[in-house]
PDB file of N, CA, C and O in Angstrom:
ATOM      1  N   MET A   1      64.458 121.871 180.035  1.00  0.00           N
ATOM      2  CA  MET A   1      65.649 121.115 180.020  1.00  0.00           C
ATOM      3  C   MET A   1      65.483 119.975 179.019  1.00  0.00           C
ATOM      4  O   MET A   1      64.945 118.901 179.284  1.00  0.00           O
ATOM      5  N   GLY A   2      65.966 120.297 177.922  1.00  0.00           N
ATOM      6  CA  GLY A   2      65.865 119.286 176.891  1.00  0.00           C
ATOM      7  C   GLY A   2      67.071 118.352 176.887  1.00  0.00           C
ATOM      8  O   GLY A   2      68.180 118.688 177.302  1.00  0.00           O
ATOM      9  N   ARG A   3      66.792 117.248 176.426  1.00  0.00           N
ATOM     10  CA  ARG A   3      67.905 116.308 176.335  1.00  0.00           C
ATOM     11  C   ARG A   3      68.714 116.623 175.085  1.00  0.00           C
ATOM     12  O   ARG A   3      68.199 117.056 174.055  1.00  0.00           O
ATOM     13  N   ARG A   4      69.956 116.389 175.233  1.00  0.00           N
ATOM     14  CA  ARG A   4      70.844 116.599 174.111  1.00  0.00           C
ATOM     15  C   ARG A   4      70.855 115.337 173.252  1.00  0.00           C
ATOM     16  O   ARG A   4      70.997 114.223 173.755  1.00  0.00           O
ATOM     17  N   ARG A   5      70.709 115.531 172.005  1.00  0.00           N
ATOM     18  CA  ARG A   5      70.653 114.394 171.103  1.00  0.00           C
ATOM     19  C   ARG A   5      72.067 113.902 170.805  1.00  0.00           C
ATOM     20  O   ARG A   5      72.932 114.681 170.407  1.00  0.00           O
ATOM     21  N   ARG A   6      72.290 112.622 170.997  1.00  0.00           N
ATOM     22  CA  ARG A   6      73.605 112.070 170.719  1.00  0.00           C
ATOM     23  C   ARG A   6      73.560 111.454 169.330  1.00  0.00           C
ATOM     24  O   ARG A   6      72.859 110.470 169.094  1.00  0.00           O
ATOM     25  N   GLY A   7      74.280 112.018 168.463  1.00  0.00           N
ATOM     26  CA  GLY A   7      74.319 111.488 167.104  1.00  0.00           C
ATOM     27  C   GLY A   7      75.744 111.614 166.578  1.00  0.00           C
ATOM     28  O   GLY A   7      76.676 111.962 167.302  1.00  0.00           O
ATOM     29  N   ALA A   8      75.863 111.338 165.381  1.00  0.00           N
ATOM     30  CA  ALA A   8      77.181 111.416 164.762  1.00  0.00           C
ATOM     31  C   ALA A   8      77.478 112.868 164.448  1.00  0.00           C
ATOM     32  O   ALA A   8      76.756 113.533 163.705  1.00  0.00           O
ATOM     33  N   SER A   9      78.535 113.323 165.024  1.00  0.00           N
ATOM     34  CA  SER A   9      78.945 114.700 164.741  1.00  0.00           C
ATOM     35  C   SER A   9      79.926 114.679 163.580  1.00  0.00           C
ATOM     36  O   SER A   9      80.566 113.653 163.352  1.00  0.00           O
ATOM     37  N   PRO A  10      80.070 115.770 162.838  1.00  0.00           N
ATOM     38  CA  PRO A  10      81.001 115.807 161.710  1.00  0.00           C
ATOM     39  C   PRO A  10      82.442 115.519 162.134  1.00  0.00           C
ATOM     40  O   PRO A  10      83.224 114.970 161.358  1.00  0.00           O
ATOM     41  N   VAL A  11      82.787 115.891 163.362  1.00  0.00           N
ATOM     42  CA  VAL A  11      84.140 115.633 163.823  1.00  0.00           C
ATOM     43  C   VAL A  11      84.342 114.131 164.015  1.00  0.00           C
ATOM     44  O   VAL A  11      85.416 113.610 163.715  1.00  0.00           O
ATOM     45  N   GLY A  12      83.351 113.452 164.497  1.00  0.00           N
ATOM     46  CA  GLY A  12      83.448 112.005 164.716  1.00  0.00           C
ATOM     47  C   GLY A  12      83.579 111.233 163.413  1.00  0.00           C
ATOM     48  O   GLY A  12      84.264 110.212 163.358  1.00  0.00           O
ATOM     49  N   ILE A  13      82.920 111.720 162.359  1.00  0.00           N
ATOM     50  CA  ILE A  13      82.986 111.040 161.066  1.00  0.00           C
ATOM     51  C   ILE A  13      84.394 111.132 160.498  1.00  0.00           C
ATOM     52  O   ILE A  13      84.912 110.145 159.975  1.00  0.00           O
ATOM     53  N   THR A  14      85.012 112.281 160.590  1.00  0.00           N
ATOM     54  CA  THR A  14      86.356 112.425 160.030  1.00  0.00           C
ATOM     55  C   THR A  14      87.365 111.603 160.821  1.00  0.00           C
ATOM     56  O   THR A  14      88.313 111.068 160.246  1.00  0.00           O
ATOM     57  N   VAL A  15      87.171 111.495 162.135  1.00  0.00           N
ATOM     58  CA  VAL A  15      88.088 110.690 162.936  1.00  0.00           C
ATOM     59  C   VAL A  15      87.963 109.229 162.539  1.00  0.00           C
ATOM     60  O   VAL A  15      88.972 108.534 162.417  1.00  0.00           O
ATOM     61  N   ARG A  16      86.736 108.750 162.335  1.00  0.00           N
ATOM     62  CA  ARG A  16      86.536 107.361 161.938  1.00  0.00           C
ATOM     63  C   ARG A  16      87.086 107.107 160.538  1.00  0.00           C
ATOM     64  O   ARG A  16      87.649 106.042 160.285  1.00  0.00           O
ATOM     65  N   LEU A  17      86.932 108.066 159.622  1.00  0.00           N
ATOM     66  CA  LEU A  17      87.440 107.921 158.262  1.00  0.00           C
ATOM     67  C   LEU A  17      88.963 107.880 158.264  1.00  0.00           C
ATOM     68  O   LEU A  17      89.574 107.071 157.566  1.00  0.00           O
ATOM     69  N   GLU A  18      89.558 108.746 159.043  1.00  0.00           N
ATOM     70  CA  GLU A  18      91.025 108.753 159.126  1.00  0.00           C
ATOM     71  C   GLU A  18      91.535 107.441 159.701  1.00  0.00           C
ATOM     72  O   GLU A  18      92.541 106.901 159.240  1.00  0.00           O
ATOM     73  N   ARG A  19      90.839 106.934 160.709  1.00  0.00           N
ATOM     74  CA  ARG A  19      91.265 105.674 161.319  1.00  0.00           C
ATOM     75  C   ARG A  19      91.109 104.515 160.321  1.00  0.00           C
ATOM     76  O   ARG A  19      91.964 103.632 160.267  1.00  0.00           O
ATOM     77  N   ALA A  20      90.047 104.512 159.551  1.00  0.00           N
ATOM     78  CA  ALA A  20      89.828 103.457 158.557  1.00  0.00           C
ATOM     79  C   ALA A  20      90.915 103.508 157.477  1.00  0.00           C
ATOM     80  O   ALA A  20      91.429 102.469 157.061  1.00  0.00           O
ATOM     81  N   VAL A  21      91.258 104.710 157.028  1.00  0.00           N
ATOM     82  CA  VAL A  21      92.311 104.851 156.011  1.00  0.00           C
ATOM     83  C   VAL A  21      93.650 104.394 156.578  1.00  0.00           C
ATOM     84  O   VAL A  21      94.418 103.726 155.886  1.00  0.00           O
ATOM     85  N   LEU A  22      93.932 104.739 157.803  1.00  0.00           N
ATOM     86  CA  LEU A  22      95.171 104.329 158.451  1.00  0.00           C
ATOM     87  C   LEU A  22      95.246 102.803 158.584  1.00  0.00           C
ATOM     88  O   LEU A  22      96.292 102.204 158.333  1.00  0.00           O
ATOM     89  N   ILE A  23      94.148 102.190 158.972  1.00  0.00           N
ATOM     90  CA  ILE A  23      94.119 100.729 159.088  1.00  0.00           C
ATOM     91  C   ILE A  23      94.310 100.084 157.719  1.00  0.00           C
ATOM     92  O   ILE A  23      95.018  99.084 157.597  1.00  0.00           O
ATOM     93  N   TRP A  24      93.688 100.647 156.694  1.00  0.00           N
ATOM     94  CA  TRP A  24      93.821 100.102 155.347  1.00  0.00           C
ATOM     95  C   TRP A  24      95.273 100.173 154.875  1.00  0.00           C
ATOM     96  O   TRP A  24      95.795  99.188 154.352  1.00  0.00           O
ATOM     97  N   PHE A  25      95.936 101.321 155.052  1.00  0.00           N
ATOM     98  CA  PHE A  25      97.338 101.465 154.639  1.00  0.00           C
ATOM     99  C   PHE A  25      98.250 100.535 155.442  1.00  0.00           C
ATOM    100  O   PHE A  25      99.186  99.965 154.882  1.00  0.00           O
ATOM    101  N   ALA A  26      97.998 100.374 156.722  1.00  0.00           N
ATOM    102  CA  ALA A  26      98.820  99.487 157.543  1.00  0.00           C
ATOM    103  C   ALA A  26      98.660  98.040 157.081  1.00  0.00           C
ATOM    104  O   ALA A  26      99.644  97.306 156.999  1.00  0.00           O
ATOM    105  N   THR A  27      97.433  97.627 156.780  1.00  0.00           N
ATOM    106  CA  THR A  27      97.187  96.269 156.295  1.00  0.00           C
ATOM    107  C   THR A  27      97.877  96.046 154.952  1.00  0.00           C
ATOM    108  O   THR A  27      98.469  94.993 154.717  1.00  0.00           O
ATOM    109  N   PHE A  28      97.799  97.036 154.080  1.00  0.00           N
ATOM    110  CA  PHE A  28      98.451  96.949 152.771  1.00  0.00           C
ATOM    111  C   PHE A  28      99.964  96.818 152.925  1.00  0.00           C
ATOM    112  O   PHE A  28     100.584  95.990 152.258  1.00  0.00           O
ATOM    113  N   ALA A  29     100.560  97.624 153.795  1.00  0.00           N
ATOM    114  CA  ALA A  29     102.011  97.599 153.992  1.00  0.00           C
ATOM    115  C   ALA A  29     102.460  96.257 154.573  1.00  0.00           C
ATOM    116  O   ALA A  29     103.466  95.698 154.135  1.00  0.00           O
ATOM    117  N   VAL A  30     101.732  95.747 155.540  1.00  0.00           N
ATOM    118  CA  VAL A  30     102.097  94.460 156.140  1.00  0.00           C
ATOM    119  C   VAL A  30     101.976  93.342 155.106  1.00  0.00           C
ATOM    120  O   VAL A  30     102.847  92.475 155.034  1.00  0.00           O
ATOM    121  N   GLY A  31     100.927  93.348 154.318  1.00  0.00           N
ATOM    122  CA  GLY A  31     100.753  92.327 153.278  1.00  0.00           C
ATOM    123  C   GLY A  31     101.840  92.396 152.225  1.00  0.00           C
ATOM    124  O   GLY A  31     102.329  91.366 151.760  1.00  0.00           O
ATOM    125  N   LEU A  32     102.220  93.610 151.847  1.00  0.00           N
ATOM    126  CA  LEU A  32     103.279  93.772 150.855  1.00  0.00           C
ATOM    127  C   LEU A  32     104.608  93.250 151.387  1.00  0.00           C
ATOM    128  O   LEU A  32     105.319  92.530 150.685  1.00  0.00           O
ATOM    129  N   LEU A  33     104.941  93.603 152.604  1.00  0.00           N
ATOM    130  CA  LEU A  33     106.200  93.125 153.190  1.00  0.00           C
ATOM    131  C   LEU A  33     106.192  91.608 153.356  1.00  0.00           C
ATOM    132  O   LEU A  33     107.201  90.950 153.099  1.00  0.00           O
ATOM    133  N   LEU A  34     105.076  91.057 153.778  1.00  0.00           N
ATOM    134  CA  LEU A  34     104.983  89.613 153.944  1.00  0.00           C
ATOM    135  C   LEU A  34     105.113  88.905 152.587  1.00  0.00           C
ATOM    136  O   LEU A  34     105.778  87.873 152.494  1.00  0.00           O
ATOM    137  N   GLY A  35     104.492  89.443 151.549  1.00  0.00           N
ATOM    138  CA  GLY A  35     104.602  88.854 150.208  1.00  0.00           C
ATOM    139  C   GLY A  35     106.024  88.905 149.679  1.00  0.00           C
ATOM    140  O   GLY A  35     106.501  87.942 149.078  1.00  0.00           O
ATOM    141  N   LEU A  36     106.701  90.022 149.898  1.00  0.00           N
ATOM    142  CA  LEU A  36     108.098  90.127 149.464  1.00  0.00           C
ATOM    143  C   LEU A  36     108.979  89.129 150.203  1.00  0.00           C
ATOM    144  O   LEU A  36     109.861  88.516 149.602  1.00  0.00           O
ATOM    145  N   PHE A  37     108.749  88.965 151.489  1.00  0.00           N
ATOM    146  CA  PHE A  37     109.543  88.043 152.297  1.00  0.00           C
ATOM    147  C   PHE A  37     109.330  86.594 151.842  1.00  0.00           C
ATOM    148  O   PHE A  37     110.292  85.839 151.704  1.00  0.00           O
ATOM    149  N   VAL A  38     108.071  86.209 151.609  1.00  0.00           N
ATOM    150  CA  VAL A  38     107.771  84.846 151.160  1.00  0.00           C
ATOM    151  C   VAL A  38     108.355  84.618 149.763  1.00  0.00           C
ATOM    152  O   VAL A  38     108.895  83.547 149.487  1.00  0.00           O
ATOM    153  N   GLY A  39     108.251  85.606 148.892  1.00  0.00           N
ATOM    154  CA  GLY A  39     108.830  85.471 147.553  1.00  0.00           C
ATOM    155  C   GLY A  39     110.338  85.324 147.601  1.00  0.00           C
ATOM    156  O   GLY A  39     110.912  84.540 146.845  1.00  0.00           O
ATOM    157  N   PHE A  40     110.979  86.066 148.476  1.00  0.00           N
ATOM    158  CA  PHE A  40     112.428  85.962 148.638  1.00  0.00           C
ATOM    159  C   PHE A  40     112.816  84.566 149.112  1.00  0.00           C
ATOM    160  O   PHE A  40     113.763  83.969 148.599  1.00  0.00           O
ATOM    161  N   LEU A  41     112.086  84.053 150.087  1.00  0.00           N
ATOM    162  CA  LEU A  41     112.400  82.721 150.603  1.00  0.00           C
ATOM    163  C   LEU A  41     112.177  81.645 149.537  1.00  0.00           C
ATOM    164  O   LEU A  41     112.980  80.720 149.417  1.00  0.00           O
ATOM    165  N   LEU A  42     111.108  81.757 148.772  1.00  0.00           N
ATOM    166  CA  LEU A  42     110.860  80.774 147.718  1.00  0.00           C
ATOM    167  C   LEU A  42     111.931  80.850 146.633  1.00  0.00           C
ATOM    168  O   LEU A  42     112.324  79.826 146.075  1.00  0.00           O
ATOM    169  N   GLY A  43     112.393  82.035 146.340  1.00  0.00           N
ATOM    170  CA  GLY A  43     113.464  82.185 145.359  1.00  0.00           C
ATOM    171  C   GLY A  43     114.757  81.563 145.837  1.00  0.00           C
ATOM    172  O   GLY A  43     115.489  80.950 145.058  1.00  0.00           O
ATOM    173  N   ARG A  44     115.036  81.720 147.113  1.00  0.00           N
ATOM    174  CA  ARG A  44     116.264  81.131 147.671  1.00  0.00           C
ATOM    175  C   ARG A  44     116.174  79.607 147.673  1.00  0.00           C
ATOM    176  O   ARG A  44     117.158  78.921 147.397  1.00  0.00           O
ATOM    177  N   ILE A  45     114.997  79.085 147.984  1.00  0.00           N
ATOM    178  CA  ILE A  45     114.837  77.633 148.029  1.00  0.00           C
ATOM    179  C   ILE A  45     115.009  77.036 146.636  1.00  0.00           C
ATOM    180  O   ILE A  45     115.705  76.034 146.475  1.00  0.00           O
ATOM    181  N   SER A  46     114.387  77.636 145.634  1.00  0.00           N
ATOM    182  CA  SER A  46     114.465  77.081 144.280  1.00  0.00           C
ATOM    183  C   SER A  46     115.837  77.317 143.660  1.00  0.00           C
ATOM    184  O   SER A  46     116.265  76.522 142.824  1.00  0.00           O
ATOM    185  N   ALA A  47     116.534  78.373 144.038  1.00  0.00           N
ATOM    186  CA  ALA A  47     117.857  78.639 143.478  1.00  0.00           C
ATOM    187  C   ALA A  47     118.892  77.669 144.034  1.00  0.00           C
ATOM    188  O   ALA A  47     119.875  77.370 143.356  1.00  0.00           O
ATOM    189  N   GLY A  48     118.694  77.174 145.249  1.00  0.00           N
ATOM    190  CA  GLY A  48     119.645  76.259 145.852  1.00  0.00           C
ATOM    191  C   GLY A  48     119.538  74.850 145.304  1.00  0.00           C
ATOM    192  O   GLY A  48     120.465  74.058 145.477  1.00  0.00           O
ATOM    193  N   ASN A  49     118.452  74.515 144.657  1.00  0.00           N
ATOM    194  CA  ASN A  49     118.217  73.167 144.154  1.00  0.00           C
ATOM    195  C   ASN A  49     118.335  73.185 142.640  1.00  0.00           C
ATOM    196  O   ASN A  49     117.325  73.112 141.940  1.00  0.00           O
ATOM    197  N   ARG A  50     119.537  73.278 142.131  1.00  0.00           N
ATOM    198  CA  ARG A  50     119.754  73.405 140.691  1.00  0.00           C
ATOM    199  C   ARG A  50     119.549  72.083 139.944  1.00  0.00           C
ATOM    200  O   ARG A  50     119.238  72.095 138.753  1.00  0.00           O
ATOM    201  N   GLU A  51     119.719  70.949 140.624  1.00  0.00           N
ATOM    202  CA  GLU A  51     119.609  69.675 139.933  1.00  0.00           C
ATOM    203  C   GLU A  51     118.189  69.418 139.445  1.00  0.00           C
ATOM    204  O   GLU A  51     117.994  68.876 138.357  1.00  0.00           O
ATOM    205  N   GLU A  52     117.210  69.801 140.235  1.00  0.00           N
ATOM    206  CA  GLU A  52     115.825  69.546 139.868  1.00  0.00           C
ATOM    207  C   GLU A  52     115.179  70.737 139.166  1.00  0.00           C
ATOM    208  O   GLU A  52     114.028  70.663 138.735  1.00  0.00           O
ATOM    209  N   ALA A  53     115.905  71.800 139.059  1.00  0.00           N
ATOM    210  CA  ALA A  53     115.338  72.983 138.413  1.00  0.00           C
ATOM    211  C   ALA A  53     115.273  72.755 136.900  1.00  0.00           C
ATOM    212  O   ALA A  53     116.036  71.966 136.343  1.00  0.00           O
ATOM    213  N   ALA A  54     114.374  73.442 136.272  1.00  0.00           N
ATOM    214  CA  ALA A  54     114.235  73.328 134.819  1.00  0.00           C
ATOM    215  C   ALA A  54     115.472  73.915 134.149  1.00  0.00           C
ATOM    216  O   ALA A  54     116.041  74.886 134.649  1.00  0.00           O
ATOM    217  N   PRO A  55     115.892  73.345 133.035  1.00  0.00           N
ATOM    218  CA  PRO A  55     117.062  73.892 132.351  1.00  0.00           C
ATOM    219  C   PRO A  55     116.762  75.290 131.822  1.00  0.00           C
ATOM    220  O   PRO A  55     115.612  75.608 131.517  1.00  0.00           O
ATOM    221  N   PRO A  56     117.781  76.116 131.713  1.00  0.00           N
ATOM    222  CA  PRO A  56     117.534  77.467 131.206  1.00  0.00           C
ATOM    223  C   PRO A  56     117.075  77.423 129.750  1.00  0.00           C
ATOM    224  O   PRO A  56     117.424  76.511 129.001  1.00  0.00           O
ATOM    225  N   VAL A  57     116.320  78.383 129.382  1.00  0.00           N
ATOM    226  CA  VAL A  57     115.778  78.449 128.033  1.00  0.00           C
ATOM    227  C   VAL A  57     116.891  78.886 127.082  1.00  0.00           C
ATOM    228  O   VAL A  57     117.565  79.881 127.349  1.00  0.00           O
ATOM    229  N   PRO A  58     117.099  78.167 125.980  1.00  0.00           N
ATOM    230  CA  PRO A  58     118.137  78.587 125.036  1.00  0.00           C
ATOM    231  C   PRO A  58     117.731  79.893 124.363  1.00  0.00           C
ATOM    232  O   PRO A  58     116.543  80.203 124.268  1.00  0.00           O
ATOM    233  N   PRO A  59     118.702  80.649 123.903  1.00  0.00           N
ATOM    234  CA  PRO A  59     118.348  81.915 123.263  1.00  0.00           C
ATOM    235  C   PRO A  59     117.573  81.678 121.961  1.00  0.00           C
ATOM    236  O   PRO A  59     117.725  80.651 121.299  1.00  0.00           O
ATOM    237  N   ALA A  60     116.770  82.627 121.633  1.00  0.00           N
ATOM    238  CA  ALA A  60     115.972  82.501 120.416  1.00  0.00           C
ATOM    239  C   ALA A  60     116.885  82.534 119.203  1.00  0.00           C
ATOM    240  O   ALA A  60     117.873  83.268 119.172  1.00  0.00           O
ATOM    241  N   ARG A  61     116.546  81.737 118.215  1.00  0.00           N
ATOM    242  CA  ARG A  61     117.368  81.684 117.009  1.00  0.00           C
ATOM    243  C   ARG A  61     116.784  82.608 115.961  1.00  0.00           C
ATOM    244  O   ARG A  61     115.570  82.737 115.808  1.00  0.00           O
ATOM    245  N   THR A  62     117.690  83.241 115.253  1.00  0.00           N
ATOM    246  CA  THR A  62     117.273  84.141 114.189  1.00  0.00           C
ATOM    247  C   THR A  62     117.362  83.393 112.865  1.00  0.00           C
ATOM    248  O   THR A  62     118.393  82.801 112.547  1.00  0.00           O
ATOM    249  N   VAL A  63     116.307  83.422 112.117  1.00  0.00           N
ATOM    250  CA  VAL A  63     116.280  82.745 110.828  1.00  0.00           C
ATOM    251  C   VAL A  63     116.188  83.804 109.749  1.00  0.00           C
ATOM    252  O   VAL A  63     115.318  84.674 109.783  1.00  0.00           O
ATOM    253  N   VAL A  64     117.100  83.719 108.791  1.00  0.00           N
ATOM    254  CA  VAL A  64     117.103  84.664 107.680  1.00  0.00           C
ATOM    255  C   VAL A  64     116.641  83.913 106.441  1.00  0.00           C
ATOM    256  O   VAL A  64     117.242  82.908 106.060  1.00  0.00           O
ATOM    257  N   VAL A  65     115.604  84.386 105.827  1.00  0.00           N
ATOM    258  CA  VAL A  65     115.086  83.762 104.613  1.00  0.00           C
ATOM    259  C   VAL A  65     115.534  84.607 103.440  1.00  0.00           C
ATOM    260  O   VAL A  65     115.205  85.789 103.338  1.00  0.00           O
ATOM    261  N   GLU A  66     116.290  83.978 102.557  1.00  0.00           N
ATOM    262  CA  GLU A  66     116.766  84.706 101.383  1.00  0.00           C
ATOM    263  C   GLU A  66     115.982  84.248 100.166  1.00  0.00           C
ATOM    264  O   GLU A  66     115.580  83.090 100.056  1.00  0.00           O
ATOM    265  N   GLU A  67     115.780  85.181  99.267  1.00  0.00           N
ATOM    266  CA  GLU A  67     115.100  84.859  98.021  1.00  0.00           C
ATOM    267  C   GLU A  67     116.049  84.019  97.161  1.00  0.00           C
ATOM    268  O   GLU A  67     117.210  84.389  96.988  1.00  0.00           O
ATOM    269  N   PRO A  68     115.579  82.913  96.631  1.00  0.00           N
ATOM    270  CA  PRO A  68     116.474  82.127  95.775  1.00  0.00           C
ATOM    271  C   PRO A  68     116.767  82.884  94.479  1.00  0.00           C
ATOM    272  O   PRO A  68     115.890  83.526  93.901  1.00  0.00           O
ATOM    273  N   VAL A  69     118.000  82.794  94.048  1.00  0.00           N
ATOM    274  CA  VAL A  69     118.399  83.456  92.812  1.00  0.00           C
ATOM    275  C   VAL A  69     117.955  82.575  91.663  1.00  0.00           C
ATOM    276  O   VAL A  69     118.259  81.382  91.637  1.00  0.00           O
ATOM    277  N   PRO A  70     117.233  83.157  90.708  1.00  0.00           N
ATOM    278  CA  PRO A  70     116.783  82.318  89.593  1.00  0.00           C
ATOM    279  C   PRO A  70     117.984  81.835  88.784  1.00  0.00           C
ATOM    280  O   PRO A  70     118.960  82.558  88.586  1.00  0.00           O
ATOM    281  N   ALA A  71     117.881  80.596  88.325  1.00  0.00           N
ATOM    282  CA  ALA A  71     118.961  80.015  87.532  1.00  0.00           C
ATOM    283  C   ALA A  71     119.058  80.766  86.214  1.00  0.00           C
ATOM    284  O   ALA A  71     118.046  81.173  85.643  1.00  0.00           O
ATOM    285  N   PRO A  72     120.281  80.946  85.734  1.00  0.00           N
ATOM    286  CA  PRO A  72     120.403  81.648  84.441  1.00  0.00           C
ATOM    287  C   PRO A  72     119.753  80.825  83.346  1.00  0.00           C
ATOM    288  O   PRO A  72     119.893  79.604  83.279  1.00  0.00           O
ATOM    289  N   GLU A  73     119.055  81.524  82.513  1.00  0.00           N
ATOM    290  CA  GLU A  73     118.350  80.829  81.435  1.00  0.00           C
ATOM    291  C   GLU A  73     119.359  80.379  80.383  1.00  0.00           C
ATOM    292  O   GLU A  73     120.238  81.127  79.954  1.00  0.00           O
ATOM    293  N   LYS A  74     119.190  79.154  80.002  1.00  0.00           N
ATOM    294  CA  LYS A  74     120.085  78.631  78.967  1.00  0.00           C
ATOM    295  C   LYS A  74     119.535  79.088  77.620  1.00  0.00           C
ATOM    296  O   LYS A  74     118.417  78.755  77.230  1.00  0.00           O
ATOM    297  N   THR A  75     120.348  79.848  76.942  1.00  0.00           N
ATOM    298  CA  THR A  75     119.908  80.329  75.643  1.00  0.00           C
ATOM    299  C   THR A  75     120.434  79.381  74.573  1.00  0.00           C
ATOM    300  O   THR A  75     121.636  79.149  74.442  1.00  0.00           O
ATOM    301  N   VAL A  76     119.533  78.874  73.854  1.00  0.00           N
ATOM    302  CA  VAL A  76     119.898  77.985  72.755  1.00  0.00           C
ATOM    303  C   VAL A  76     119.941  78.853  71.512  1.00  0.00           C
ATOM    304  O   VAL A  76     118.953  79.491  71.149  1.00  0.00           O
ATOM    305  N   PRO A  77     121.081  78.870  70.871  1.00  0.00           N
ATOM    306  CA  PRO A  77     121.132  79.725  69.671  1.00  0.00           C
ATOM    307  C   PRO A  77     120.117  79.244  68.625  1.00  0.00           C
ATOM    308  O   PRO A  77     120.006  78.058  68.314  1.00  0.00           O
ATOM    309  N   ALA A  78     119.412  80.201  68.122  1.00  0.00           N
ATOM    310  CA  ALA A  78     118.395  79.869  67.135  1.00  0.00           C
ATOM    311  C   ALA A  78     119.097  79.423  65.852  1.00  0.00           C
ATOM    312  O   ALA A  78     120.096  80.009  65.437  1.00  0.00           O
ATOM    313  N   PRO A  79     118.578  78.426  65.267  1.00  0.00           N
ATOM    314  CA  PRO A  79     119.226  77.983  64.010  1.00  0.00           C
ATOM    315  C   PRO A  79     119.131  79.089  62.968  1.00  0.00           C
ATOM    316  O   PRO A  79     118.090  79.719  62.777  1.00  0.00           O
ATOM    317  N   GLU A  80     120.240  79.290  62.319  1.00  0.00           N
ATOM    318  CA  GLU A  80     120.257  80.343  61.301  1.00  0.00           C
ATOM    319  C   GLU A  80     119.429  79.886  60.115  1.00  0.00           C
ATOM    320  O   GLU A  80     119.487  78.742  59.665  1.00  0.00           O
ATOM    321  N   LYS A  81     118.674  80.824  59.649  1.00  0.00           N
ATOM    322  CA  LYS A  81     117.861  80.487  58.483  1.00  0.00           C
ATOM    323  C   LYS A  81     118.773  80.559  57.263  1.00  0.00           C
ATOM    324  O   LYS A  81     119.377  81.591  56.971  1.00  0.00           O
ATOM    325  N   THR A  82     118.849  79.496  56.603  1.00  0.00           N
ATOM    326  CA  THR A  82     119.693  79.479  55.413  1.00  0.00           C
ATOM    327  C   THR A  82     118.816  79.692  54.199  1.00  0.00           C
ATOM    328  O   THR A  82     117.798  79.032  53.988  1.00  0.00           O
ATOM    329  N   VAL A  83     119.247  80.602  53.455  1.00  0.00           N
ATOM    330  CA  VAL A  83     118.518  80.882  52.222  1.00  0.00           C
ATOM    331  C   VAL A  83     119.045  79.903  51.180  1.00  0.00           C
ATOM    332  O   VAL A  83     120.247  79.836  50.925  1.00  0.00           O
ATOM    333  N   PRO A  84     118.163  79.175  50.606  1.00  0.00           N
ATOM    334  CA  PRO A  84     118.665  78.231  49.609  1.00  0.00           C
ATOM    335  C   PRO A  84     119.360  78.989  48.478  1.00  0.00           C
ATOM    336  O   PRO A  84     118.849  79.947  47.898  1.00  0.00           O
ATOM    337  N   VAL A  85     120.484  78.516  48.231  1.00  0.00           N
ATOM    338  CA  VAL A  85     121.288  79.154  47.188  1.00  0.00           C
ATOM    339  C   VAL A  85     120.727  78.697  45.847  1.00  0.00           C
ATOM    340  O   VAL A  85     120.679  77.512  45.519  1.00  0.00           O
ATOM    341  N   THR A  86     120.324  79.669  45.123  1.00  0.00           N
ATOM    342  CA  THR A  86     119.849  79.338  43.771  1.00  0.00           C
ATOM    343  C   THR A  86     120.889  79.795  42.790  1.00  0.00           C
ATOM    344  O   THR A  86     121.489  80.862  42.910  1.00  0.00           O
ATOM    345  N   THR A  87     121.058  79.019  41.904  1.00  0.00           N
ATOM    346  CA  THR A  87     122.033  79.384  40.876  1.00  0.00           C
ATOM    347  C   THR A  87     121.289  80.101  39.777  1.00  0.00           C
ATOM    348  O   THR A  87     120.382  79.576  39.131  1.00  0.00           O
ATOM    349  N   ALA A  88     121.698  81.250  39.615  1.00  0.00           N
ATOM    350  CA  ALA A  88     121.061  82.028  38.566  1.00  0.00           C
ATOM    351  C   ALA A  88     121.933  81.965  37.324  1.00  0.00           C
ATOM    352  O   ALA A  88     123.151  82.136  37.360  1.00  0.00           O
ATOM    353  N   THR A  89     121.289  81.728  36.305  1.00  0.00           N
ATOM    354  CA  THR A  89     122.024  81.713  35.039  1.00  0.00           C
ATOM    355  C   THR A  89     121.640  82.969  34.288  1.00  0.00           C
ATOM    356  O   THR A  89     120.483  83.219  33.952  1.00  0.00           O
ATOM    357  N   ALA A  90     122.581  83.667  34.071  1.00  0.00           N
ATOM    358  CA  ALA A  90     122.329  84.904  33.349  1.00  0.00           C
ATOM    359  C   ALA A  90     122.849  84.776  31.928  1.00  0.00           C
ATOM    360  O   ALA A  90     123.955  84.310  31.656  1.00  0.00           O
ATOM    361  N   THR A  91     122.053  85.183  31.128  1.00  0.00           N
ATOM    362  CA  THR A  91     122.480  85.194  29.735  1.00  0.00           C
ATOM    363  C   THR A  91     122.569  86.593  29.273  1.00  0.00           C
ATOM    364  O   THR A  91     121.624  87.378  29.361  1.00  0.00           O
ATOM    365  N   ALA A  92     123.615  86.863  28.824  1.00  0.00           N
ATOM    366  CA  ALA A  92     123.824  88.221  28.362  1.00  0.00           C
ATOM    367  C   ALA A  92     123.877  88.209  26.833  1.00  0.00           C
ATOM    368  O   ALA A  92     124.542  87.382  26.210  1.00  0.00           O
ATOM    369  N   THR A  93     123.209  89.083  26.313  1.00  0.00           N
ATOM    370  CA  THR A  93     123.255  89.217  24.855  1.00  0.00           C
ATOM    371  C   THR A  93     123.821  90.569  24.531  1.00  0.00           C
ATOM    372  O   THR A  93     123.469  91.591  25.120  1.00  0.00           O
ATOM    373  N   ALA A  94     124.651  90.535  23.638  1.00  0.00           N
ATOM    374  CA  ALA A  94     125.279  91.795  23.273  1.00  0.00           C
ATOM    375  C   ALA A  94     124.568  92.321  22.010  1.00  0.00           C
ATOM    376  O   ALA A  94     124.296  91.586  21.060  1.00  0.00           O
ATOM    377  N   SER A  95     124.319  93.474  22.052  1.00  0.00           N
ATOM    378  CA  SER A  95     123.663  94.062  20.891  1.00  0.00           C
ATOM    379  C   SER A  95     124.650  94.971  20.156  1.00  0.00           C
ATOM    380  O   SER A  95     125.347  95.765  20.789  1.00  0.00           O
ATOM    381  N   PRO A  96     124.714  94.860  18.819  1.00  0.00           N
ATOM    382  CA  PRO A  96     125.675  95.648  18.049  1.00  0.00           C
ATOM    383  C   PRO A  96     125.261  97.052  17.858  1.00  0.00           C
ATOM    384  O   PRO A  96     125.980  97.827  17.227  1.00  0.00           O
TER     385      PRO A  96
END
């Protein structure tokens, strides 16, 4: 008559694992609901006090940078080169 050894059976491990997972999910769900509720209440409190609330942020401004148009170049007419007028004296001789 041997004694039966009491140890962890595979069935007991799965039951404990399932219970741990269930407790974890329940804790997560309660924390999520509590966080949503507190956030809702804080939002209602701050929304009701508009005088002390920060002013709304103005919309962002769009800045357009344009390339400056170069000024038209002033063209100075080049002085005309004057050829000095030379007076040519031609002598014509007639030959008989």
